[in-house]
PLY file of the C-alpha trace (Angstrom):
ply
format ascii 1.0
element vertex 96
property float x
property float y
property float z
element edge 95
property int vertex1
property int vertex2
end_header
8.78 -5.62 17.33
9.64 -4.89 13.72
7.09 -2.15 13.50
8.37 -0.45 16.49
11.74 -0.25 14.74
10.24 1.31 11.67
8.09 3.75 13.79
10.70 6.47 13.89
10.57 6.89 10.02
6.95 7.72 10.39
4.02 5.45 9.35
3.77 6.79 5.70
7.56 6.44 5.09
7.68 2.97 6.62
4.74 1.90 4.42
6.61 3.25 1.40
9.88 1.45 2.53
7.94 -1.85 2.92
6.06 -1.55 -0.37
9.35 -1.02 -2.30
10.40 -4.41 -0.90
7.23 -6.45 -1.18
8.88 -8.49 -4.02
11.14 -9.99 -1.61
10.31 -13.75 -0.97
9.86 -13.07 2.68
6.50 -13.26 4.28
7.53 -10.84 7.06
7.25 -7.86 4.73
3.60 -8.70 3.81
2.70 -9.47 7.52
4.00 -5.93 8.43
2.12 -4.25 5.63
-1.04 -6.18 6.97
-0.57 -5.13 10.59
0.01 -1.59 9.49
-3.36 -1.42 7.51
-5.27 -3.36 10.16
-4.56 -1.31 13.17
-1.36 0.66 13.32
-2.14 3.34 10.86
-5.08 5.70 10.40
-6.80 5.13 7.14
-6.17 8.86 6.32
-2.48 7.93 6.49
-2.50 4.59 4.73
-4.97 5.10 1.95
-2.91 7.98 0.13
0.32 5.99 0.33
-1.35 2.82 -1.14
-2.90 4.76 -3.84
0.26 6.32 -4.69
1.88 2.94 -4.87
-0.67 1.78 -7.47
1.49 3.77 -9.91
4.68 2.03 -9.04
6.89 0.50 -11.82
7.08 -2.89 -9.93
4.08 -5.24 -10.63
4.52 -6.71 -7.23
4.23 -3.45 -5.52
1.00 -2.39 -7.57
-0.52 -5.73 -6.67
0.29 -5.42 -2.98
-1.04 -1.79 -2.96
-4.27 -2.98 -4.58
-4.60 -5.82 -2.12
-3.90 -3.96 1.11
-6.07 -0.94 0.02
-9.00 -3.59 0.20
-8.39 -3.61 4.00
-8.41 0.34 4.37
-11.65 2.23 4.74
-10.72 4.95 2.34
-11.48 8.43 3.35
-14.16 10.24 1.22
-11.71 12.45 -0.64
-9.77 9.18 -1.87
-12.86 7.82 -3.64
-12.78 10.03 -6.72
-9.06 9.31 -7.36
-9.64 5.59 -7.09
-12.51 5.71 -9.49
-10.21 7.74 -12.00
-7.47 5.14 -11.69
-9.89 2.34 -12.18
-11.09 3.97 -15.26
-7.68 4.33 -16.81
-5.98 1.22 -15.69
-5.45 -1.44 -18.36
-5.16 -5.24 -17.94
-1.36 -4.70 -18.23
-1.47 -3.24 -14.68
-1.51 -6.85 -13.32
1.10 -8.28 -15.71
4.84 -8.06 -15.61
0 1
1 2
2 3
3 4
4 5
5 6
6 7
7 8
8 9
9 10
10 11
11 12
12 13
13 14
14 15
15 16
16 17
17 18
18 19
19 20
20 21
21 22
22 23
23 24
24 25
25 26
26 27
27 28
28 29
29 30
30 31
31 32
32 33
33 34
34 35
35 36
36 37
37 38
38 39
39 40
40 41
41 42
42 43
43 44
44 45
45 46
46 47
47 48
48 49
49 50
50 51
51 52
52 53
53 54
54 55
55 56
56 57
57 58
58 59
59 60
60 61
61 62
62 63
63 64
64 65
65 66
66 67
67 68
68 69
69 70
70 71
71 72
72 73
73 74
74 75
75 76
76 77
77 78
78 79
79 80
80 81
81 82
82 83
83 84
84 85
85 86
86 87
87 88
88 89
89 90
90 91
91 92
92 93
93 94
94 95
């Protein structure tokens, strides 16, 4: 139901909207993101949005992006970017 309400925004914008609110103490946001990456969004749409969110200011958003990226079969062109990000990320990526 909720995803149908977000649909008119477009899947990529809907995911950005939810990722920006992932720090809410509400399981619905995480459940919606899970549903998006597990069946509603094409990997070609989801992966770039999640990779972009790895650079967010909020640690909760970065953590969620990394977590949900694990469910997305990343397109081939995303792999070099992910390897670059992993090479430059410091341990502070995961901390507040």
